[in-house]
C-alpha positions, 0 to 999 in steps of 0.5 A: 566890495572887491570883485573876483576880477580884482582878485584875478588882476592882483594875481596876474600882476604878481605872476608877471613879476614872477615870470608867469608862475605863481603858487596856490598860497599866493592865489588865496592871498590874492583873494581867491578861495580854495574852491576857486583855485581848484575850479580854475585848475580843473577847467584848464584855465591854470596849468600845474607846473609843479606841486602847488605852483601854476601858470595861466594856460595862455602863458608859455612855459619859458625857461625863466618861468620854469626856473621861477616855478622851481624856486617858488616850489622849493621855498625860502633859502633856495637858489638856482645852481649848477647848470641852471645858474650857468645858463643864467650867467650864459656860460658856454657849453652847458646844457640845462635838462631841468631846473637845478637848485640848492636847498638847505641840508635839513630840507629834502623837497622832491618833484619830477622835473627838478634837480635838488642839491642839499647843501650844508651852507651857502654864504650870503655873498654866494647868492645874487639876483638875476632877473629877480631870481636867486642864483649862485655867483659865478664862482660858486656856479663853477665850483658846483658845475665841477661836480656834475659836468665833464672836464671839457664842459667845465673848461668851456664854462670857465673860459667863458666866465673869464672872457666875460669878466665874471670871475678872475684868477685871484677871486676864484683862488681866494674862494677855493682857499676859503672853501677847502676841499672837504665836502666839496667835490668840485673844488679840486676839479675846478682848480685843475681845470683852471690851471690849464687855462692860459687866460686864468688870473687876468682882468677885473671882476664885473659886477653884473648882478644885485646881491640878494638881501 
């Protein structure tokens, strides 16, 4: 017969793979009962990070844990975006106040401490994985950033993306042409900012993340 310690060990291994975060559903799937989940939370052994998402009390609430918790909370079809994606790509000048996500338009999750953007469509080629987390590509990240940050911040982020060979002029322009401007408030601003950057258009694209299947 499986022991309670076995269930806890199974859940702990899953949490490690998710930067310390895990869901209530994952806890019950690991073998814990609903009452056991509630008792751990009530006793302070587990800390509620977001609705139905927890971390062990001894696990620090790192940035990666908070980002992982946000994706677990929001569910399938979501990805870190905007300032969160920029931080994971290590773009200069961007401050992250809270996890920021894109979710399908037909859904509307809401929780304190998470910024949610509902989008009509995200192509499979616009999402990659960084440290096991679904994240928008550098080009898509810059476009999204253009709708939420000022020109100075956008320029710094774009310059660092170019300097680190995360994007190139032809690749960005091709994406912007395909996207058009309808329903995408960042496209026009990004095109204007890129036009003022002398280095725009040079250098190869570096593949630095695995595509999410």
